[in-house]
N, C-alpha and C positions, 0 to 999 in steps of 0.2 A: 378644380383648377389644377394645372400641371405644376411641377416643382423641380428644383435642382438644388444642389448643395453649394453654398457659398460660405467660405470661412467657417466650415463646420456646422452651419445652420441650414435647415431646409427652408428654402425661399419659394413661395408660391407665386404664380403668375398666370395671367390670361394671355392667349395668343389667338386672335381671330382675324379673319379676312385675308385678302391678298392685295398686293400692290406695294407702293412705297411705304416703308415701315415708320411708325411713330411709337415712341416709348412714353407711357404715361406714368407719372410718379405722384402718388397721393399725399395728402397733408397729414399732420399729427392727429392721432386718435381715429383716423379714418381707415379705409382700405380700398382696394380696387373696385369692389362692388359698389360701395357707398359713394365714392368720389367720382367714378367714371361710368359705371354700368347704369345705376339707377337714374342719374340725371340725363341719360341718353347719349353720352359722349361716344361710347363704343359703337353703338348702332350708327350714329351720325358719320363717324369717320370711316367705318367699314363701307357704308353706302357711298361715301365719297371716293371709294376705290383705294383704300389704304389697308395695310396690315397693321393691326392695333395690338401692341403688347403693353400690358398693364401689370405692374409689380405690386405685391404686398410687401411693404418695407418690413425689415426684421422687427419682431415684437408686435406686429400689426396683422390683422386679418387672419389668414391661414398660415402665415409664416411663423417659423420658430423664433423665439427670442430668449431673453434671460431677465433676471431682476437685478443685474449688475450694470450701473451706469457706464462703466468702462467699455461695455460692449456696443455702445450706441454712438451717436454723433453723425452729422451729415456727411463727413468724409467717408466714414465706414459704410454708410448706406449707399453712397455714390459708387463705392467699389462693388457692392452687391449688384447694382444696376449694370455696371461695366461687365461683370462676370456673366450676367444674364445675356448681354449682347454676344459675348463669346459663345455661351452655351447654345444660342440660337443661330450662330454663324452670321450675325448681322454686322456688316462692315461699317455702316453709317446709317444714322437714323435722325429724324426730327425728334425733339424731346419737348414734352410739356409737363411741368410740375406745378402743383398748387400749394401755396403756403410753405410748410416745411419741405414739401416736394420741390418747390421752386429753389430753395436753398440747396437741396441735394442735386438738382439739375445744374446749378451753377458749379458745384464742385466736380460733377461729371464732365462738364464742358471745359473747365480749367485744367483738369488733370488728364483728360483724354480728348483733346480738341479734334483729333482726326476722326473720332467716332460720331461727332455731333454736327449735323448739317445746318440745323437752325434750332433755336431754343425759345420756348414760351414760358415766361415767368408769370404765373397766375397768382393773385392774392398776395403778392409781396413786391413792394417797391423799395424805397431807400432803407427800409427796415432790414434788408439783406445785409447792409453795412453796419447799421447801428445796433441791431438786435431788436427784439420786439417785446421787451418787458421782463419782469421777474418771474422765473420759472417755479419758484418755491410754492406760491399759493396753489398753482395748478397741480403740482406733484402731491402736495399735502391733501388736496381735495380728492385726488384719485386714490389715495391710501386711506382716507377716512372711513371708519366703520359706519358712521351715521351721517348720511349726506345732509341732513337738516342742520348740522353744525357748521356747514360751509358758509362763511360770510361773504366772500369775494364773489361778485356777480359773474365775472369771466370764468373763474374757477368752477363755479356751479354749472355753467354751461358746458364746459369740457367734461365734467363728471357725468352729466346727463347724457352727453353725446357718447361717451365711452360705454355707458350702460346700454344705450339704445343699439349700439353696434356689437354688443356682446364681447367687448375687448378684454384682454388680460390687463386689468387696471394697474397691477404692480409692474408689469413690463412697461406700460406707458409712463408710469412715474419714473422708472429708471431712465427711460429715453429722455424725459423732460429734464432730468438732473444731469444728463451727460455733459461732457465738456463741449462748450459751444464755440467752436473755432470761428473767429470772425473772418469775414471776407472784406478786405480793404478796398478803398476806391481804386487803388492801383491794380488790384487783382481783377476787379470788375472791368476795368478799362482794357484788360488783355483779351476780353471776349470779343472776337472779331466776326463771329458768325451773325447772320441776321437774327435779331432778337425782337420779341414782342413782350411788352410789360402790360399786363391786363389786370386792372384793379378796380373794384367798385368805388363809386364816388362817396359812399357812406362807410367805407372800410376804415375803422379807427385803429387797426392793427398793422396794416401793410407798410405804412410810410409812403412818401411821395413817389408815384410811378415816374413822373417826369425827371425827378432828380436822379433816379437810378438810370433811366434811359440816357440821360445826358452824359453819363460816364462812358458809354459804349459808342463805337464809331458807326454802328449799323443797327441801331435800335429805334423802335417806335413805340408809342403809348396807345393803349386801347382803354378808354374810360368806360366802365360798365355802369350806366346811370341808375341812381337810387338803389344800389345794392350794397349790403354790408359784407363783411368777411365770410359769414356763414352761408349766405344764399347766392352770392355772385356766381358760384361755380356752375350752376345750371342755367344761367341767364341766356336768352336768345341772342342778345347783342354780343356777348362773349363768344358764343358758338359761331355766329356769322363772321366776326372779326378774325377768329382763328382759321376758319375755312379760307377766307380771303388771303390771309398771311401765308398759309401753307400753299395755296394755289399759285402764288407768285414764285414759289420755289420750283414748281414743276417745269 
């Protein structure tokens, strides 16, 4: 992966293909390879005639991070994405984020609206406004010396995922404990770009996609049938819906 320096941290990214650019922002405990390359998104979008840029968020994948919660938070990671656009000389892009990446995409869109042509919020509905649960069990699970002591089912899943991806578990715990700046309904309503809210029908984490879409003037919902939060990202219905949505922007 290529890299550049943002806020003193080396941030890794992929840059493949030619054509209209799209920026991909992965979810918590994941990385560009796991979230976008392995499920086939990068190949799909390149074959669709697009330039695909996928960032490893700070503390994830090949990007540098720290074990200090103050160094994280979606607004800070949105600024990393913004600086990546500057680094690559990209004046305007379509943006797709999944889960935590959707929250980061929202801050990027709100704070730098002139740089975002359209935005896709994957794996996150009205939970963008309300938050998506208590971070402490997941942070504690990531820090635990013995994973067999983890009682919480969701926390066990995130610990297993972090181990599978070879992540820095302490960096992820710091990210999970970071200050979680809320996005109000009024803020979401300021998003005027075309938006797609794509959530699995069995996703118990994301919150209502329709309730989030109703806050925006130019948003639509894509339901991903029979998929939960962890597996919806690679679904063919999700991919087809995104290609259709992006095709309308051409």
